[in-house]
C-alpha positions in Angstrom: -67.5 80.8 -9.3 -69.7 81.7 -12.3 -73.4 80.7 -12.4 -74.9 77.5 -13.8 -75.8 79.1 -17.2 -72.2 80.2 -17.7 -70.9 76.7 -16.9 -73.5 75.1 -19.1 -72.2 77.2 -22.0 -68.7 76.2 -21.1 -69.3 72.4 -21.2 -71.2 72.9 -24.5 -67.9 74.3 -26.0 -65.9 71.4 -24.6 -64.8 68.4 -26.6 -67.2 65.6 -25.4 -64.6 62.9 -25.2 -62.1 65.0 -23.4 -64.8 66.2 -21.0 -65.9 62.6 -20.3 -62.4 61.5 -19.6 -61.6 64.4 -17.3 -64.9 63.9 -15.4 -64.4 60.2 -15.0 -60.8 60.6 -13.9 -61.9 63.1 -11.3 -65.0 61.3 -10.0 -64.8 57.7 -11.1 -68.5 57.9 -11.8 -69.7 54.5 -12.8 -72.4 55.9 -15.0 -69.8 57.8 -17.0 -67.6 54.7 -17.2 -70.6 52.8 -18.6 -70.8 55.1 -21.7 -69.6 53.2 -24.7 -69.0 55.5 -27.7 -68.8 54.0 -31.2 -65.6 54.0 -33.4 -66.7 55.0 -36.9 -64.4 54.3 -39.8 -63.2 57.6 -41.4 -60.9 58.9 -44.1 -57.9 59.3 -41.8 -58.8 57.6 -38.6 -61.8 56.2 -36.7 -64.0 58.9 -35.2 -65.2 58.5 -31.6 -69.0 59.1 -31.7 -71.4 59.5 -28.8 -75.1 59.3 -28.8 -77.1 62.5 -28.1 -78.3 60.9 -24.8 -74.7 60.3 -23.7 -73.6 63.8 -24.7 -76.4 65.3 -22.6 -75.5 63.0 -19.6 -71.8 64.0 -19.7 -72.5 67.7 -19.9 -75.1 67.6 -17.1 -72.8 65.7 -14.8 -69.9 68.0 -15.7 -71.9 71.1 -14.8 -72.9 69.6 -11.4 -69.3 68.7 -10.7 -68.0 72.1 -11.6 -70.5 73.8 -9.3 -68.8 72.0 -6.4 -65.7 74.1 -7.1 -63.2 71.2 -7.6 -59.6 71.7 -6.6 -57.3 69.9 -9.1 -54.1 69.8 -7.0 -55.9 67.7 -4.4 -56.6 65.0 -6.9 -54.0 62.2 -7.4 -51.8 61.9 -10.5 -52.7 58.6 -12.1 -50.3 55.6 -12.2 -49.2 54.2 -15.5 -51.7 51.3 -15.2 -54.5 53.8 -14.5 -53.4 55.9 -17.5 -53.5 52.8 -19.7 -57.0 52.1 -18.5 -58.0 55.7 -19.3 -56.4 55.7 -22.7 -58.4 52.6 -23.7 -61.5 54.3 -22.6 -60.7 57.4 -24.5 -59.9 55.5 -27.7 -62.8 53.0 -27.2 -60.5 50.0 -28.0 -58.0 47.8 -26.4 -54.3 48.8 -26.7 -51.4 46.4 -26.8 -47.9 46.9 -25.4 -46.7 48.2 -28.8 -49.4 50.9 -28.7 -48.3 52.1 -25.3 -44.6 52.9 -25.6 -45.3 56.6 -26.1 -49.1 57.1 -25.8 -49.2 57.2 -22.0 -46.9 60.3 -21.9 -49.0 62.4 -24.3 -51.6 63.6 -21.7 -48.7 65.0 -19.7 -49.8 64.5 -16.2 -46.3 65.0 -14.9 -44.8 68.5 -14.5 -41.9 67.9 -16.9 -42.7 64.6 -18.7 -39.7 64.6 -21.0 -37.0 66.2 -18.8 -33.5 64.7 -18.7 -32.1 63.9 -15.2 -28.7 63.5 -13.6 -28.2 59.8 -12.8 -25.5 60.5 -10.2 -23.7 63.5 -8.7 -23.8 66.6 -10.9 -20.4 67.4 -12.1 -19.7 70.3 -14.5 -16.1 71.3 -15.2 -15.2 75.0 -14.9 -15.8 76.8 -18.2 -18.0 74.1 -19.6 -20.5 75.6 -22.1 -23.2 74.5 -24.6 -24.0 76.6 -27.6 -27.5 76.5 -29.2 -28.0 78.1 -32.6 -31.5 79.5 -32.9 -34.2 80.7 -30.5 -37.3 79.1 -32.0 -39.4 76.3 -30.6 -36.5 73.9 -30.8 -33.8 76.1 -29.3 -36.0 77.2 -26.4 -36.9 73.6 -25.7 -33.2 72.8 -25.5 -32.6 75.7 -23.2 -35.3 74.5 -20.8 -33.6 71.1 -20.6 -30.3 72.8 -19.7 -31.8 75.2 -17.2 -33.4 72.3 -15.4 -30.1 70.4 -15.3 -28.0 73.5 -14.4 -25.7 73.2 -17.4 -24.3 76.5 -18.7 -25.4 77.5 -22.2 -25.9 80.3 -24.6 -28.5 80.6 -27.4 -27.3 82.5 -30.4 -30.2 84.1 -32.3 -29.6 86.1 -35.4 -32.8 88.1 -35.1 -33.8 90.5 -32.4 -36.4 88.3 -30.7 -37.3 84.7 -30.1 -39.6 82.7 -32.3 -37.7 81.4 -35.3 -40.2 80.9 -38.1 -42.8 82.5 -35.9 -40.8 85.7 -35.9 -39.8 85.6 -39.5 -43.2 84.9 -41.1 -45.6 87.8 -40.7 -47.5 87.7 -44.0 -51.3 88.1 -43.9 -53.3 85.5 -41.9 -50.2 83.4 -41.1 -51.1 80.8 -38.4 -50.4 77.2 -37.4 -52.3 74.5 -39.3 -52.5 72.1 -36.3 -54.6 72.7 -33.2 -53.0 75.0 -30.7 -53.8 72.3 -28.0 -51.2 70.1 -29.7 -48.8 72.9 -30.8 -47.4 73.5 -27.4 -44.9 72.0 -25.0 -46.1 69.3 -22.6 -44.5 71.1 -19.6 -46.4 74.4 -20.0 -49.9 73.6 -18.8 -53.1 75.4 -19.6 -51.7 78.2 -21.7 -54.6 80.6 -22.7 -54.5 80.3 -26.5 -56.9 82.9 -28.1 -57.8 80.7 -31.1 -58.1 77.1 -31.9 -55.3 77.5 -34.5 -52.8 80.0 -33.1 -51.9 83.1 -35.1 -48.3 84.0 -35.8 -48.2 86.7 -33.1 -49.8 84.4 -30.5 -47.3 81.6 -31.2 -44.3 83.9 -31.1 -45.6 85.3 -27.8 -46.0 81.8 -26.5 -42.4 81.0 -27.2 -41.3 84.3 -25.6 -43.5 83.5 -22.6 -41.9 80.0 -22.1 -38.4 81.4 -22.6 -38.9 84.0 -19.8 -40.9 81.8 -17.4 -38.3 78.9 -17.5 -35.2 81.0 -17.2 -34.0 80.6 -20.8 -34.4 84.2 -22.0 -31.4 85.5 -20.1 -29.2 83.0 -21.9 -30.1 84.3 -25.3 -27.7 86.6 -27.3 -29.8 88.4 -29.9 -28.5 89.8 -33.2 -25.8 87.1 -33.0 -25.5 85.3 -36.4 -23.4 82.1 -36.1 -21.7 82.0 -39.5 -19.6 79.0 -39.0 -18.6 76.4 -36.4 -15.3 74.3 -36.6 -14.4 71.4 -34.4 -11.0 71.5 -32.9 -9.6 68.0 -32.6 -6.9 69.1 -30.1 -9.3 70.7 -27.6 -12.3 68.5 -28.6 -14.3 71.7 -28.6 -16.1 73.8 -31.2 -15.0 77.3 -32.2 -17.8 79.5 -33.6 -17.6 82.7 -35.6 -20.4 84.9 -34.5 -21.3 88.1 -36.3 -23.1 90.8 -34.3 -24.4 94.1 -35.5 -21.0 95.8 -35.4 -18.6 93.1 -34.6 -17.3 89.6 -35.3 -16.2 87.3 -32.5 -15.0 83.8 -32.0 -16.5 81.8 -29.1 -15.8 78.3 -27.9 -18.3 75.7 -26.9 -18.0 72.1 -25.7 -21.2 71.1 -27.4 -23.1 72.7 -30.3 -26.9 72.2 -30.8 -28.0 73.4 -34.2 -31.7 74.5 -33.8 -32.1 76.6 -36.9 -34.2 73.8 -38.5 -35.3 73.4 -42.1 -37.4 76.5 -42.7 -34.6 79.1 -42.3 -33.4 79.7 -45.9 -36.1 81.1 -48.3 -36.1 79.6 -51.8 -35.4 82.2 -54.4 -37.9 83.0 -57.2 -36.2 81.4 -60.2 -37.8 83.0 -63.3 -36.1 84.4 -66.3 -36.1 88.2 -66.2 -36.9 88.5 -62.5 -34.0 90.9 -61.9 -35.5 93.4 -64.5 -38.9 93.5 -62.9 -39.6 97.1 -61.8 -42.5 96.3 -59.4 -42.0 94.8 -56.0 -41.2 91.2 -55.3 -41.5 89.9 -51.7 -40.9 86.4 -50.5 -43.4 85.5 -47.8 -40.6 85.0 -45.3 -39.4 88.6 -45.9 -42.8 90.2 -45.5 -42.9 93.6 -43.7 -45.5 96.1 -42.8 -44.7 98.3 -45.7 -45.9 95.8 -48.3 -48.8 97.5 -50.1 -51.3 95.3 -51.9 -54.5 97.3 -51.6 -55.5 98.5 -55.0 -52.6 96.7 -56.7 -52.3 94.1 -59.5 -50.9 91.2 -57.4 -49.4 87.9 -58.5 -49.2 85.1 -56.0 -46.8 82.5 -57.1 -47.2 79.2 -55.2 -50.1 77.5 -53.6 -48.6 75.6 -50.6 -49.6 76.4 -47.1 -48.3 80.0 -47.3 -50.0 80.9 -50.5 -53.2 79.3 -49.4 -53.2 81.2 -46.1 -52.7 84.7 -47.5 -54.8 84.7 -50.6 -58.2 85.5 -49.0 -56.9 88.6 -47.2 -54.9 89.9 -50.2 -57.9 89.4 -52.5 -60.1 91.4 -50.3 -58.1 94.6 -50.9 -56.2 94.1 -54.1 -57.4 95.4 -57.4 -56.7 92.0 -58.9 -54.9 88.8 -58.0 -53.5 86.2 -60.3 -52.7 82.9 -58.6 -50.0 81.0 -60.4 -50.5 77.4 -59.4 -47.4 75.3 -60.1 -48.8 72.0 -58.7 -52.3 71.2 -57.5 -52.6 70.6 -53.8 -54.9 68.5 -51.7 -56.3 71.3 -49.5 -58.6 70.3 -46.7 -60.9 72.1 -44.2 -60.3 72.2 -40.4 -63.0 72.5 -37.9 -62.7 75.8 -35.9 -59.9 77.1 -38.2 -59.8 80.9 -37.6 -62.3 80.7 -34.7 -61.6 82.3 -31.3 -61.7 80.2 -28.2 -64.7 81.3 -26.2 -64.2 82.8 -22.7 -66.4 80.0 -21.3 -64.1 77.3 -22.7 -61.0 79.2 -21.4 -62.6 79.1 -18.0 -63.3 75.4 -18.2 -59.7 74.6 -19.3 -58.5 76.4 -16.2 -61.0 74.9 -13.8 -62.0 71.4 -14.9 -59.5 69.0 -13.4 -57.6 67.1 -16.1 -59.6 68.6 -19.0 -56.4 70.2 -20.4 -54.6 66.8 -20.4 -57.4 65.0 -22.1 -58.1 67.8 -24.5 -54.5 67.6 -25.5 -54.7 63.9 -26.0 -58.0 63.9 -27.9 -56.8 66.7 -30.2 -54.0 64.4 -31.4 -56.1 61.3 -31.9 -56.5 62.1 -35.6 -52.8 61.6 -36.2 -52.1 58.5 -34.0 -53.1 56.0 -36.8 -52.2 58.3 -39.7 -49.6 56.0 -41.0 -52.4 53.7 -42.2 -53.4 56.4 -44.7 -49.8 56.4 -46.0 -49.6 52.7 -46.8 -50.8 51.2 -50.1 -53.1 48.2 -49.8 -52.2 45.9 -52.7 -55.4 43.9 -52.4 -57.5 47.1 -52.5 -55.5 48.3 -55.6 -55.9 45.0 -57.3 -59.7 45.4 -56.8 -59.6 48.7 -58.7 -58.8 51.1 -55.9 -56.1 53.8 -55.9 -54.3 53.4 -52.6 -56.4 52.0 -49.8 -59.9 52.3 -48.5 -59.0 55.2 -46.2 -56.9 57.1 -48.6 -59.5 56.7 -51.4 -62.2 57.8 -49.0 -60.1 60.9 -48.2 -59.6 61.5 -51.9 -63.4 61.5 -52.6 -64.1 63.7 -49.6 -61.6 66.3 -50.7 -62.8 66.3 -54.3 -66.4 66.9 -53.0 -65.0 69.7 -50.8 -63.3 71.3 -53.8 -66.5 71.1 -55.8 -68.6 72.6 -53.0 -66.1 75.5 -52.4 -65.9 76.5 -56.1 -69.7 76.2 -56.7 -69.3 73.2 -58.9 -67.4 75.1 -61.6 -65.9 72.4 -63.7 -63.3 74.7 -65.2 -61.8 75.2 -61.8 -62.3 71.6 -60.6 -60.3 70.3 -63.6 -57.4 72.5 -62.6 -57.6 71.9 -58.9 -57.8 68.1 -58.4 -54.3 66.6 -58.1 -53.3 63.5 -60.0 -51.4 62.1 -57.0 -52.8 60.6 -53.8 -53.7 62.7 -50.8 -51.0 62.9 -48.0 -48.1 62.3 -50.4 -47.2 65.9 -50.0 -47.5 68.2 -47.0 -51.2 68.5 -46.1 -52.5 72.1 -46.7 -55.3 73.6 -44.7 -57.9 75.7 -46.5 -58.2 79.3 -45.5 -60.9 80.2 -47.9 -58.5 79.7 -50.8 -60.8 77.7 -53.0 -63.7 80.1 -52.5 -61.4 83.0 -53.2 -60.7 81.6 -56.6 -64.4 82.3 -57.5 -64.0 86.1 -56.8 -64.3 88.4 -59.8 -60.9 89.9 -59.1 -59.1 86.5 -58.8 -57.7 84.4 -61.7 -56.2 80.9 -61.4 -53.4 80.3 -63.9 -51.9 76.8 -64.3 -49.9 77.5 -67.4 -46.2 77.6 -66.4 -44.4 81.0 -66.1 -42.0 81.5 -69.0 -40.4 84.9 -68.0 -40.9 88.2 -66.4 -40.7 91.6 -68.1 -40.2 94.9 -66.3 -43.9 95.2 -65.6 -45.5 91.8 -66.2 -45.5 88.0 -66.0 -45.5 86.1 -69.3 -46.7 82.4 -69.3 -45.6 79.8 -71.8 -48.7 80.2 -74.0 -47.6 83.8 -74.6 -50.1 85.6 -72.4 -48.9 88.7 -70.6 -50.4 89.8 -67.3 -49.4 93.3 -65.9 -48.3 93.1 -62.3 -47.5 95.6 -59.6 -46.6 93.2 -56.8 -45.3 89.6 -56.9 -45.8 87.6 -53.7 -43.3 84.7 -53.9 -44.9 81.9 -51.8 -42.3 79.5 -53.1 -41.2 78.0 -49.8 -37.8 77.3 -48.4 -34.6 75.4 -49.4 -35.7 72.4 -47.3 -32.7 70.4 -48.5 -30.5 72.8 -46.6 -30.9 71.7 -43.1 -29.6 73.9 -40.2 -28.4 76.6 -42.7 -27.1 79.2 -43.1 -24.4 78.3 -40.5 -21.5 76.3 -42.0 -20.3 73.3 -39.9 -16.8 71.8 -40.2 -16.1 68.5 -38.4 -13.2 66.1 -38.2 -10.5 66.8 -40.7 -12.2 70.1 -41.6 -15.0 68.3 -43.5 -17.9 70.5 -44.3 -21.3 69.1 -43.4 -22.7 70.5 -46.7 -20.1 68.5 -48.6 -20.8 65.3 -46.5 -24.4 65.6 -47.6 -23.7 66.1 -51.3 -23.6 62.5 -52.3 -27.1 61.4 -51.2 -28.7 64.4 -49.6 -29.0 65.2 -45.9 -29.0 62.2 -43.5 -28.5 61.9 -39.8 -28.9 59.3 -37.1 -32.3 59.9 -35.5 -32.2 63.2 -37.3 -29.7 64.4 -34.6 -26.1 63.3 -35.2 -23.7 62.7 -38.1 -20.5 60.7 -38.3 -17.4 62.9 -38.2 -19.1 65.8 -36.2 -18.4 65.1 -32.5 -20.5 66.9 -29.9 -22.7 68.3 -32.5 -26.4 67.7 -32.4 -29.3 69.0 -34.5 -33.0 69.5 -33.9 -35.5 69.1 -36.7 -32.8 67.5 -38.8 -33.3 65.1 -41.7 -36.1 62.5 -41.4 -37.1 63.7 -37.9 -40.7 64.6 -38.5 -42.9 61.6 -37.5 -45.5 60.6 -40.0 -47.9 59.7 -37.2 -47.8 59.9 -33.4 -50.7 61.8 -31.7 -48.2 64.3 -30.4 -47.5 67.8 -31.8 -44.0 68.9 -33.0 -43.2 70.9 -29.8 -43.6 67.6 -27.8 -41.1 66.0 -30.2 -38.7 68.9 -29.5 -38.9 67.9 -25.9 -38.2 64.3 -26.7 -35.3 65.1 -28.9 -33.8 67.6 -26.5 -34.1 65.1 -23.7 -32.0 62.7 -25.9 -29.4 65.4 -26.5 -29.4 66.4 -22.8 -28.9 62.8 -21.8 -25.9 62.6 -24.1 -24.4 65.7 -22.5 -25.1 64.4 -19.0 -23.6 61.1 -19.8 -20.4 62.7 -21.0 -20.2 64.8 -17.9 -20.9 62.1 -15.4 -18.4 59.7 -17.1 -15.6 62.2 -17.6 -15.8 62.1 -21.4 -14.7 65.0 -23.6 -16.6 64.2 -26.8 -18.9 61.7 -28.5 -19.6 61.0 -32.1 -22.1 58.6 -33.8 -20.4 55.5 -35.2 -20.5 55.1 -39.0 -21.9 51.5 -38.7 -24.8 52.7 -36.4 -25.5 55.6 -38.8 -25.5 53.4 -41.9 -27.7 50.7 -40.3 -30.2 53.2 -39.1 -30.5 55.0 -42.4 -30.7 51.7 -44.3 -33.6 50.7 -42.1 -35.2 54.1 -42.5 -35.1 54.0 -46.3 -36.4 50.4 -46.4 -39.3 51.5 -44.1 -40.0 54.5 -46.3 -40.4 52.3 -49.3 -43.6 50.9 -47.7 -45.2 54.3 -47.8 -46.9 56.2 -50.6 -44.3 59.0 -50.7 -42.1 57.0 -53.0 -44.7 55.5 -55.3 -44.4 56.3 -59.0 -47.6 58.4 -58.9 -46.7 60.4 -55.8 -45.3 63.6 -57.5 -41.9 62.9 -56.0 -40.2 65.5 -58.3 -42.5 68.3 -56.9 -42.4 67.3 -53.2 -40.0 68.6 -50.6 -40.7 65.4 -48.6 -38.5 63.6 -51.1 -35.0 64.8 -52.1 -33.4 64.8 -55.5 -32.0 61.3 -55.0 -35.5 59.8 -54.5 -35.1 59.4 -50.8 -37.5 60.5 -48.1 -35.9 63.5 -46.4 -38.4 65.1 -44.1 -40.2 62.4 -42.3 -39.5 59.5 -40.0 -41.4 56.7 -41.6 -42.3 54.7 -38.5 -45.4 55.1 -36.4 -45.0 57.3 -33.3 -44.5 54.4 -30.8 -41.6 52.9 -32.8 -40.0 56.2 -33.4 -40.3 57.2 -29.8 -38.7 53.9 -28.8 -35.7 54.9 -30.9 -35.5 58.5 -29.6 -36.3 58.2 -26.0 -32.7 57.6 -24.8 -29.2 57.4 -26.3 -27.6 53.9 -26.8 -23.9 54.3 -25.9 -23.0 51.4 -28.2 -23.9 53.7 -31.2 -21.2 56.2 -30.2 -17.4 56.5 -30.0 -16.1 58.6 -27.1 -13.0 60.6 -26.3 -12.0 60.6 -22.6 -11.2 63.8 -20.8 -7.5 64.1 -20.0 
């Protein structure tokens, strides 16, 4: 047990609200219960604010408690009613039934809070097999479900390691832009993240750790590229063509789960003359250790999350950097971005009962009510506002941040402030990007690129800038879900062709009519606009849904299941009507430059409901939505 001074430093590093909740749950101290923090209206959600006196009291009591060497396993797991009481204390407000459909699961007190279960006797026919395409966050989560259920499966991964996008992307300073405490599975407790926002190598190592710990790793076939999958109506199974390093094989699976996601196919740099450029062009998803930028004339094309993350590191060593901004972004700061987690806090996470659970919950509080920022307030607009009180407050805060970061330079401010509302495009986290634009060796160019010569980039006003290295931070072909595998369903119909008419659509982001026993993870409209839970938790929720579909077929002797057209159409009609309530589809939302919206003017990335409503839809399959084929 460390000494008092060490523990005092640990509690000073802790989140006050999470520390208070953990302390109260463990001790039921009436003095802690009596603390009433204030909810303060803010630009995205209300902040929970404590007085200095209350902060000191919480910390002092936490130190005294930790010196008693508490043993967490001896403490009871709270009942649902107790969790609701604690949630209301954490949020400093009353919560109604509609607020508690999902919330009470987020602190993850149970070992496997989103694990599917057999409802009767486990029955698995000989030779039964599930194929999972992709060994990233989603594929590994699916694997964990199937390991726990004892259902045979194989994960086909085209790379030589797990990680998905966290294996592919290795450009300078790549990291998550949400807190590590929310970017983790709910079943893997107290993982020792090294930073508040995990670096690429740390996130990939986390996925590898989970795959090995939970028995998934031995089910993975690496260097196995699933090129196509065809449904056989006679056998009611899928036949997949898998290319290895030196071979091509056909394998059969009863169920296919496509877990390659949406960030698998890099978008090509589409500029006249690009093929004649004699310098080097590297897409950020194709970065390698041999990319030399020190002392070079570098062009960075794109200023989304990737371009913003890498600029500062590149500018430190490059001779010059020209940033070609295609569309201004709302780029915001994050507290503790790039900051290591102190050893003392690591100790507290491991030793303070329930702190990990409440830290996870509190870390997600900023997104629970985020949908409010996405809804226009007609009365507010009629009074002269842009969108709503919160959204406009966020706008003013971000404009002030831009001004501060570029030292008030109006020439930069005029180029950097977007003409669309905050949150209509993917939020971007600042990694010293604005400040880097003020460096003597960095130039911001907003004039469109006209063409490339063999040694330079030429913009539409006729200016030529010599370039040695082009970094294409131009993103991914996000309209191409679960590519590059080609899927062929009933009648040989290609999924790509099915989606041609109106863009990619699915039921709950997971199933499509005409494609039996095929499920997808991180499919169309699957990313919730608000929920309080990180994406890995949603992978657990979606994989539970898919696992329950598989279990249901096995228990009831069914060979296949496919989403009904009427259920699919009704769901997507409701989705698109709900999306119309949000700012994504407003005339001033930059729809034509926003991968959240497809070419048909439909929301394609996000589920437009709040987290509670969306969870209600995804928590378990409704058999009335499916047609089934019975086993012979």
